[in-house]
N, C-alpha and C positions, 0 to 999 in steps of 0.2 A: 317435648314439653313446651307449652306456650309461655311466652314471656310478655310483660307489659301489664297494663292495667285494665284492659277491656274485659268486660264480662263476656261470657260465651254468647249470650243473645245479642249483645252490642256488636261483637266481632262478626257474627254471622250476618247481620243486617248492614254492616259496613258503616256504621255511624260511630261518631266520636263519643267518648264518655262524657257524662255531665260535668260541666266545668267546676261545680261546687265540689264534686267527689275528687277531682283532679287536684283542686287547690288544697283540700283537706290532706290529701296523700302527700303532697309537697311539703306542707307544714308539718306533717308528722315526722318527716325526714329530718328537718331542721327548721329552726326559726327563720323567717324571711322578712325583709322590709317590703312595704307595699309596692315599691317600684320593682323590686326583684320578682315578686309574684306576678305583677302585670306583665313583666317581660317573658317570663316563663309561659304564661297562659297565651300570650300573643304568638310565641314561637309554636305553640301547639295548634294555632289556627282559630282561636276563638275570637269573635267579634268584640269590638270595643264595648258595645252595650252589654254583652254577657260578661265581660271582665268587670265592668263598672259595677254591675248587679252583684257579682260574687264578692268583690272587694268591699262593697257597702255592707253586705250580710256579714262578712267575716269580721269587719270592724265593729259592727253593732253587737256581735256575739263575743267580742274581745279576743278572738283568735288572732287577729292581726292588729298589732299595736306598735307603731314605729317608735314611740317614746320608750317603751320597755325594751324593744329590740336594741336600740341605741345604748341604753344603760347596760344591758347584759353584754353586748359586743365590747363596749369601752372597758368594763370591769375585766373581762377576760383577757383582752389583748394587752391592758395596762399591767396586769399583775403576772400573767403567765409568760407573756412575751416581751415584757419590758419595752413597750412602745410608748413614745412620747405623745404629748397632747397634739402637736401639729400634725403628726402622721395619723393619729386616730380620728382627728376632725376631717382630714382628707379622705380616709377610708369610708366614713360615714357619709360624707357628701356624695361619693361615688355611688353609694347605695340609695341615694334619694332621700336622705333624712334632712329635715328642715333645720336651719341654723339654731333655733330656740331649743330644739330637742338635743342637738349636738352640744350646746353649751351646758344643758343640765346633765347630760351624760358625762361629759368630761369633768364637771364639778363633782359628781358623785364618784367617779373612778379615781380621782385624785384627791378627794377629800380625806380619805382614810390615809393614804400615803402621799407624801409630797412628790412632785415630779422629780426632784433632785434624788430622792430615795430610789425611785424607779430607775433613773439614769445610772445610779451608783451600781445597782444590781446588774444592769446591762454591761456596764464598764468592767465589773469583776469577772463576768463570764467571757468577755472579749479578750481581756488581758492574758488569759491562759494561752491564747493562740498567738500572742505577741512576744512571748519570751524568746530571748535570743536574738531579737532584731535590734538595730541601733536604736537608741532612744528617740531620735528625730523621726524616724521611720514609724516606729511604734505609736508615737504621739500623733503623727499624721493620720495613720490608719484608724486610730481610736476616735479621733475627731470626725473622720468621715463616716464611720459606723455610727456614732451617736447622732450625727447630724441627719443621716438617713433614717434613723429611728424616730425623729421628730422632736428632738430635745432643743431647747433654745440655745443660742450661741453662748450665752452667759454660763449655762450649766456645762456645756461642751468644754468651754475654755478652763473652767474651774477644775473639772475632773482630769483633763489632760495635764494641767499643771500639777495636780495632786499626784497622779500616778507616774507621770514622766516629767519631773522638774526640769526646767530650762537649762540649768547648770550641768546636766549630765551628758551633754554631746561629746562624742569623741573627737579628738583633734586629728588633723591629717597625719600626724607622726605615729598614731597608734598602730 
């Protein structure tokens, strides 16, 4: 059985498939940012001129829209994965999204739910794995987790104090 996207006549002639068709197939699998699509077409050996023409055509056809991609990515990550604004912004920067579009996406993603509510949901899930640990260790691990998820220091400290109050430490005599 043959694999890949080459049509039988294209494979027989040894030529690459049309970059437009390749781009459409890539976008059919999942949404991509413009930079991601450019990288994938470059890896497949298409020239910068071919890639620019395809990207221009896709953008004009509204198949490729970085602003919509950023909004969808931010909504999904903020609500399903409980990721904070700083981490979301970094993930979108890596994907080549412009700062203006990142700001709009973050505003929309956290407009419905406050970042503190998202952090609270993340902390609730993490606390289950921290049961049985000394409070100071649990607090330190929760703080590290929430920081990695991209929440502000203010939110991290407030949640750590809420879930593992400072007066709960064990004494050396315990």
